[in-house]
DRENTORKOL-3810 file (N, C-alpha, C; in nm, 4 decimals):
REM DRENTORKOL-3810
@n.u->2.4884; n.v->1.1456; n.w->1.5185; ca.u->2.3823; ca.v->1.2215; ca.w->1.4550; c.u->2.2621; c.v->1.1289; c.w->1.4315
@n.u->2.1456; n.v->1.1774; n.w->1.4648; ca.u->2.0224; ca.v->1.0996; ca.w->1.4509; c.u->1.9826; c.v->1.0891; c.w->1.3038
@n.u->1.9396; n.v->0.9689; n.w->1.2650; ca.u->1.8908; ca.v->0.9482; ca.w->1.1295; c.u->1.7523; c.v->1.0111; c.w->1.1185
@n.u->1.7383; n.v->1.1100; n.w->1.0315; ca.u->1.6114; ca.v->1.1824; ca.w->1.0206; c.u->1.5329; c.v->1.1414; c.w->0.8958
@n.u->1.5767; n.v->1.0359; n.w->0.8298; ca.u->1.5041; ca.v->0.9884; ca.w->0.7124; c.u->1.3698; c.v->0.9300; c.w->0.7545
@n.u->1.2708; n.v->0.9555; n.w->0.6745; ca.u->1.1378; ca.v->0.9008; ca.w->0.7009; c.u->1.1310; c.v->0.7568; c.w->0.6521
@n.u->1.0592; n.v->0.6742; n.w->0.7253; ca.u->1.0316; ca.v->0.5399; ca.w->0.6747; c.u->0.9302; c.v->0.5543; c.w->0.5622
@n.u->0.9178; n.v->0.4514; n.w->0.4811; ca.u->0.8211; ca.v->0.4585; ca.w->0.3721; c.u->0.6800; c.v->0.4798; c.w->0.4249
@n.u->0.6456; n.v->0.4124; n.w->0.5328; ca.u->0.5111; ca.v->0.4277; ca.w->0.5896; c.u->0.4874; c.v->0.5703; c.w->0.6374
@n.u->0.5903; n.v->0.6319; n.w->0.6960; ca.u->0.5774; ca.v->0.7710; ca.w->0.7404; c.u->0.5614; c.v->0.8638; c.w->0.6208
@n.u->0.6374; n.v->0.8356; n.w->0.5149; ca.u->0.6337; ca.v->0.9199; ca.w->0.3956; c.u->0.4934; c.v->0.9228; c.w->0.3362
@n.u->0.4270; n.v->0.8104; n.w->0.3374; ca.u->0.2926; ca.v->0.8035; ca.w->0.2806; c.u->0.1834; c.v->0.8225; c.w->0.3841
@n.u->0.2187; n.v->0.8595; n.w->0.5055; ca.u->0.1195; ca.v->0.8891; ca.w->0.6078; c.u->0.0440; c.v->0.7676; c.w->0.6583
@n.u->0.1047; n.v->0.6510; n.w->0.6495; ca.u->0.0350; ca.v->0.5283; ca.w->0.6892; c.u->0.0698; c.v->0.4828; c.w->0.8306
@n.u->0.1748; n.v->0.5375; n.w->0.8897; ca.u->0.2203; ca.v->0.4899; ca.w->1.0201; c.u->0.1097; c.v->0.4983; c.w->1.1250
@n.u->0.0444; n.v->0.6104; n.w->1.1335; ca.u->-0.0610; ca.v->0.6288; ca.w->1.2338; c.u->-0.1750; c.v->0.5295; c.w->1.2124
@n.u->-0.2158; n.v->0.5114; n.w->1.0870; ca.u->-0.3245; ca.v->0.4176; ca.w->1.0568; c.u->-0.2853; c.v->0.2749; c.w->1.0929
@n.u->-0.1633; n.v->0.2358; n.w->1.0538; ca.u->-0.1183; ca.v->0.0987; ca.w->1.0796; c.u->-0.0986; c.v->0.0743; c.w->1.2286
@n.u->-0.0445; n.v->0.1726; n.w->1.2997; ca.u->-0.0278; ca.v->0.1600; ca.w->1.4454; c.u->-0.1625; c.v->0.1460; c.w->1.5153
@n.u->-0.2610; n.v->0.2232; n.w->1.4687; ca.u->-0.3951; ca.v->0.2164; ca.w->1.5277; c.u->-0.4572; c.v->0.0787; c.w->1.5034
@n.u->-0.4435; n.v->0.0276; n.w->1.3805; ca.u->-0.4955; ca.v->-0.1057; ca.w->1.3504; c.u->-0.4289; c.v->-0.2116; c.w->1.4366
@n.u->-0.2984; n.v->-0.2003; n.w->1.4543; ca.u->-0.2261; ca.v->-0.2971; ca.w->1.5350; c.u->-0.2760; c.v->-0.2937; c.w->1.6796
@n.u->-0.2883; n.v->-0.1724; n.w->1.7358; ca.u->-0.3344; ca.v->-0.1590; ca.w->1.8743; c.u->-0.4752; c.v->-0.2164; c.w->1.8907
@n.u->-0.5620; n.v->-0.1881; n.w->1.7938; ca.u->-0.6987; ca.v->-0.2386; ca.w->1.8014; c.u->-0.7034; c.v->-0.3902; c.w->1.7854
@n.u->-0.6131; n.v->-0.4450; n.w->1.7063; ca.u->-0.6106; ca.v->-0.5908; ca.w->1.6893; c.u->-0.5661; c.v->-0.6604; c.w->1.8178
@n.u->-0.4783; n.v->-0.5948; n.w->1.8938; ca.u->-0.4338; ca.v->-0.6509; ca.w->2.0210; c.u->-0.5481; c.v->-0.6567; c.w->2.1219
@n.u->-0.6508; n.v->-0.5719; n.w->2.1011; ca.u->-0.7679; ca.v->-0.5693; ca.w->2.1883; c.u->-0.8796; c.v->-0.6579; c.w->2.1324
@n.u->-0.8453; n.v->-0.7376; n.w->2.0321; ca.u->-0.9408; ca.v->-0.8290; ca.w->1.9673; c.u->-1.0598; c.v->-0.7585; c.w->1.9037
@n.u->-1.0388; n.v->-0.6365; n.w->1.8568; ca.u->-1.1463; ca.v->-0.5648; ca.w->1.7879; c.u->-1.1789; c.v->-0.6325; c.w->1.6563
@n.u->-1.3006; n.v->-0.6158; n.w->1.6118; ca.u->-1.3452; ca.v->-0.6673; ca.w->1.4832; c.u->-1.3421; c.v->-0.5522; c.w->1.3839
@n.u->-1.2798; n.v->-0.5772; n.w->1.2694; ca.u->-1.2661; ca.v->-0.4728; ca.w->1.1682; c.u->-1.3697; c.v->-0.4933; c.w->1.0585
@n.u->-1.4367; n.v->-0.3848; n.w->1.0211; ca.u->-1.5420; ca.v->-0.3954; ca.w->0.9211; c.u->-1.5174; c.v->-0.3071; c.w->0.7991
@n.u->-1.4158; n.v->-0.2223; n.w->0.8011; ca.u->-1.3960; ca.v->-0.1285; ca.w->0.6902; c.u->-1.2507; c.v->-0.1266; c.w->0.6442
@n.u->-1.1898; n.v->-0.2435; n.w->0.6294; ca.u->-1.0488; ca.v->-0.2487; ca.w->0.5906; c.u->-1.0268; c.v->-0.2173; c.w->0.4430
@n.u->-1.1246; n.v->-0.2408; n.w->0.3586; ca.u->-1.1054; ca.v->-0.2156; ca.w->0.2149; c.u->-1.0706; c.v->-0.0707; c.w->0.1853
@n.u->-1.1256; n.v->0.0226; n.w->0.2593; ca.u->-1.0936; ca.v->0.1634; ca.w->0.2331; c.u->-0.9474; c.v->0.1939; c.w->0.2644
@n.u->-0.8905; n.v->0.1240; n.w->0.3614; ca.u->-0.7480; ca.v->0.1412; ca.w->0.3926; c.u->-0.6625; c.v->0.0680; c.w->0.2903
@n.u->-0.7004; n.v->-0.0553; n.w->0.2601; ca.u->-0.6248; ca.v->-0.1374; ca.w->0.1658; c.u->-0.6176; c.v->-0.0712; c.w->0.0287
@n.u->-0.7279; n.v->-0.0143; n.w->-0.0173; ca.u->-0.7334; ca.v->0.0430; ca.w->-0.1516; c.u->-0.7006; c.v->0.1918; c.w->-0.1566
@n.u->-0.6614; n.v->0.2496; n.w->-0.0445; ca.u->-0.6268; ca.v->0.3925; ca.w->-0.0451; c.u->-0.5020; c.v->0.4154; c.w->-0.1301
@n.u->-0.4966; n.v->0.5294; n.w->-0.1963; ca.u->-0.3808; ca.v->0.5616; ca.w->-0.2794; c.u->-0.2521; c.v->0.5560; c.w->-0.1989
@n.u->-0.2548; n.v->0.6050; n.w->-0.0755; ca.u->-0.1337; ca.v->0.6037; ca.w->0.0077; c.u->-0.0846; c.v->0.4613; c.w->0.0316
@n.u->-0.1751; n.v->0.3686; n.w->0.0593; ca.u->-0.1356; ca.v->0.2301; ca.w->0.0836; c.u->-0.0838; c.v->0.1635; c.w->-0.0440
@n.u->-0.1485; n.v->0.1901; n.w->-0.1567; ca.u->-0.1034; ca.v->0.1333; ca.w->-0.2833; c.u->0.0344; c.v->0.1875; c.w->-0.3197
@n.u->0.0560; n.v->0.3165; n.w->-0.3015; ca.u->0.1882; ca.v->0.3742; ca.w->-0.3293; c.u->0.2942; c.v->0.3188; c.w->-0.2353
@n.u->0.2585; n.v->0.2984; n.w->-0.1091; ca.u->0.3513; ca.v->0.2390; ca.w->-0.0129; c.u->0.3870; c.v->0.0967; c.w->-0.0562
@n.u->0.2885; n.v->0.0183; n.w->-0.0944; ca.u->0.3142; ca.v->-0.1187; ca.w->-0.1392; c.u->0.4014; c.v->-0.1185; c.w->-0.2641
@n.u->0.3710; n.v->-0.0305; n.w->-0.3587; ca.u->0.4505; ca.v->-0.0211; ca.w->-0.4813; c.u->0.5955; c.v->0.0114; c.w->-0.4486
@n.u->0.6153; n.v->0.1084; n.w->-0.3615; ca.u->0.7516; ca.v->0.1485; ca.w->-0.3258; c.u->0.8264; c.v->0.0338; c.w->-0.2578
@n.u->0.7599; n.v->-0.0360; n.w->-0.1676; ca.u->0.8243; ca.v->-0.1486; ca.w->-0.0986; c.u->0.8593; c.v->-0.2609; c.w->-0.1955
@n.u->0.7688; n.v->-0.2898; n.w->-0.2870; ca.u->0.7960; ca.v->-0.3948; ca.w->-0.3856; c.u->0.9089; c.v->-0.3512; c.w->-0.4787
@n.u->0.9054; n.v->-0.2262; n.w->-0.5214; ca.u->1.0067; ca.v->-0.1737; ca.w->-0.6125; c.u->1.1464; c.v->-0.1823; c.w->-0.5513
@n.u->1.1570; n.v->-0.1598; n.w->-0.4207; ca.u->1.2866; ca.v->-0.1618; ca.w->-0.3537; c.u->1.3342; c.v->-0.3032; c.w->-0.3206
@n.u->1.2463; n.v->-0.4005; n.w->-0.3377; ca.u->1.2826; ca.v->-0.5391; ca.w->-0.3128; c.u->1.3874; c.v->-0.5834; c.w->-0.4145
@n.u->1.4881; n.v->-0.6579; n.w->-0.3689; ca.u->1.5962; ca.v->-0.7011; ca.w->-0.4580; c.u->1.5462; c.v->-0.7792; c.w->-0.5788
@n.u->1.4402; n.v->-0.8536; n.w->-0.5660; ca.u->1.3893; ca.v->-0.9333; ca.w->-0.6760; c.u->1.3022; c.v->-0.8574; c.w->-0.7736
@n.u->1.2794; n.v->-0.7292; n.w->-0.7491; ca.u->1.1865; ca.v->-0.6540; ca.w->-0.8334; c.u->1.2386; c.v->-0.6299; c.w->-0.9745
@n.u->1.3679; n.v->-0.6476; n.w->-0.9973; ca.u->1.4224; ca.v->-0.6296; ca.w->-1.1318; c.u->1.4002; c.v->-0.7537; c.w->-1.2179
@n.u->1.3547; n.v->-0.8612; n.w->-1.1571; ca.u->1.3293; ca.v->-0.9854; ca.w->-1.2299; c.u->1.1897; c.v->-0.9808; c.w->-1.2905
@n.u->1.1836; n.v->-1.0058; n.w->-1.4195; ca.u->1.0541; ca.v->-1.0052; ca.w->-1.4876; c.u->0.9718; c.v->-1.1257; c.w->-1.4451
@n.u->0.8426; n.v->-1.1049; n.w->-1.4386; ca.u->0.7512; ca.v->-1.2135; ca.w->-1.4056; c.u->0.7189; c.v->-1.2952; c.w->-1.5296
@n.u->0.6213; n.v->-1.3800; n.w->-1.5163; ca.u->0.5810; ca.v->-1.4642; ca.w->-1.6284; c.u->0.5338; c.v->-1.3810; c.w->-1.7470
@n.u->0.4831; n.v->-1.2609; n.w->-1.7189; ca.u->0.4363; ca.v->-1.1734; ca.w->-1.8261; c.u->0.5497; c.v->-1.0904; c.w->-1.8866
@n.u->0.6745; n.v->-1.1170; n.w->-1.8434; ca.u->0.7955; ca.v->-1.0501; ca.w->-1.8941; c.u->0.8027; c.v->-0.9023; c.w->-1.8555
@n.u->0.7305; n.v->-0.8641; n.w->-1.7530; ca.u->0.7263; ca.v->-0.7249; ca.w->-1.7075; c.u->0.7828; c.v->-0.7178; c.w->-1.5661
@n.u->0.8649; n.v->-0.6148; n.w->-1.5401; ca.u->0.9161; ca.v->-0.5915; ca.w->-1.4050; c.u->0.8327; c.v->-0.4832; c.w->-1.3383
@n.u->0.8451; n.v->-0.4725; n.w->-1.2075; ca.u->0.7698; ca.v->-0.3705; ca.w->-1.1329; c.u->0.8117; c.v->-0.2300; c.w->-1.1770
@n.u->0.9360; n.v->-0.2157; n.w->-1.2186; ca.u->0.9864; ca.v->-0.0844; ca.w->-1.2615; c.u->0.9204; c.v->-0.0358; c.w->-1.3899
@n.u->0.8587; n.v->-0.1263; n.w->-1.4635; ca.u->0.7910; ca.v->-0.0883; ca.w->-1.5872; c.u->0.6479; c.v->-0.0406; c.w->-1.5630
@n.u->0.6020; n.v->-0.0511; n.w->-1.4407; ca.u->0.4682; ca.v->-0.0044; ca.w->-1.4061; c.u->0.4797; c.v->0.1313; c.w->-1.3382
@n.u->0.4081; n.v->0.2273; n.w->-1.3887; ca.u->0.4058; ca.v->0.3583; ca.w->-1.3244; c.u->0.3087; c.v->0.3540; c.w->-1.2064
@n.u->0.3473; n.v->0.4107; n.w->-1.0908; ca.u->0.2596; ca.v->0.4057; ca.w->-0.9740; c.u->0.1393; c.v->0.4984; c.w->-0.9822
@n.u->0.1401; n.v->0.5951; n.w->-1.0708; ca.u->0.0282; ca.v->0.6879; ca.w->-1.0814; c.u->-0.0066; c.v->0.7074; c.w->-1.2278
@n.u->-0.1249; n.v->0.7395; n.w->-1.2672; ca.u->-0.2394; ca.v->0.7440; ca.w->-1.1782; c.u->-0.2867; c.v->0.6035; c.w->-1.1421
@n.u->-0.3366; n.v->0.5913; n.w->-1.0234; ca.u->-0.3834; ca.v->0.4616; ca.w->-0.9773; c.u->-0.5323; c.v->0.4518; c.w->-1.0058
@n.u->-0.5667; n.v->0.3485; n.w->-1.0755; ca.u->-0.7074; ca.v->0.3276; ca.w->-1.1098; c.u->-0.7475; c.v->0.1898; c.w->-1.0615
@n.u->-0.8612; n.v->0.1830; n.w->-0.9979; ca.u->-0.9128; ca.v->0.0573; ca.w->-0.9478; c.u->-1.0356; c.v->0.0193; c.w->-1.0287
@n.u->-1.0176; n.v->0.0039; n.w->-1.1589; ca.u->-1.1325; ca.v->-0.0236; ca.w->-1.2446; c.u->-1.2017; c.v->-0.1533; c.w->-1.2049
@n.u->-1.1228; n.v->-0.2517; n.w->-1.1598; ca.u->-1.1833; ca.v->-0.3786; ca.w->-1.1202; c.u->-1.2705; c.v->-0.3620; c.w->-0.9971
@n.u->-1.2342; n.v->-0.2672; n.w->-0.9088; ca.u->-1.3181; ca.v->-0.2415; ca.w->-0.7920; c.u->-1.4467; c.v->-0.1699; c.w->-0.8329
@n.u->-1.4331; n.v->-0.0749; n.w->-0.9247; ca.u->-1.5512; ca.v->-0.0017; ca.w->-0.9717; c.u->-1.6485; c.v->-0.0977; c.w->-1.0396
@n.u->-1.5922; n.v->-0.1921; n.w->-1.1162; ca.u->-1.6781; ca.v->-0.2896; ca.w->-1.1830; c.u->-1.7539; c.v->-0.3758; c.w->-1.0836
@n.u->-1.6973; n.v->-0.3939; n.w->-0.9648; ca.u->-1.7638; ca.v->-0.4729; ca.w->-0.8608; c.u->-1.8593; c.v->-0.3890; c.w->-0.7779
@n.u->-1.8662; n.v->-0.2591; n.w->-0.8069; ca.u->-1.9563; ca.v->-0.1718; ca.w->-0.7321; c.u->-1.8948; c.v->-0.1087; c.w->-0.6095
@n.u->-1.7617; n.v->-0.1266; n.w->-0.5906; ca.u->-1.6961; ca.v->-0.0711; ca.w->-0.4726; c.u->-1.6782; c.v->0.0782; c.w->-0.4867
@n.u->-1.7097; n.v->0.1524; n.w->-0.3800; ca.u->-1.6863; ca.v->0.2959; ca.w->-0.3757; c.u->-1.5953; c.v->0.3257; c.w->-0.2588
@n.u->-1.4774; n.v->0.3793; n.w->-0.2848; ca.u->-1.3809; ca.v->0.4131; ca.w->-0.1804; c.u->-1.4188; c.v->0.5478; c.w->-0.1232
@n.u->-1.4448; n.v->0.5529; n.w->0.0036; ca.u->-1.4820; ca.v->0.6809; ca.w->0.0595; c.u->-1.5198; c.v->0.6673; c.w->0.1970
END
């Protein structure tokens, strides 16, 4: 029986974007708008999920907080807004 589970990237709709970036990088394309992909909610949620599933994620950091203590939503990029960044 075929495994029909979605990968995390597929679940967040990032597979197509990441595959396109990879293909374009193989052609030595120059990228000028990566911040919109990096800061997209889908990418942040994908990163959060991957980090959360990491075996070491239950270990508290220097701030005594684990990744499980951070809620993934709502995602706010206040530091980006303070820098004048507009995602769009």
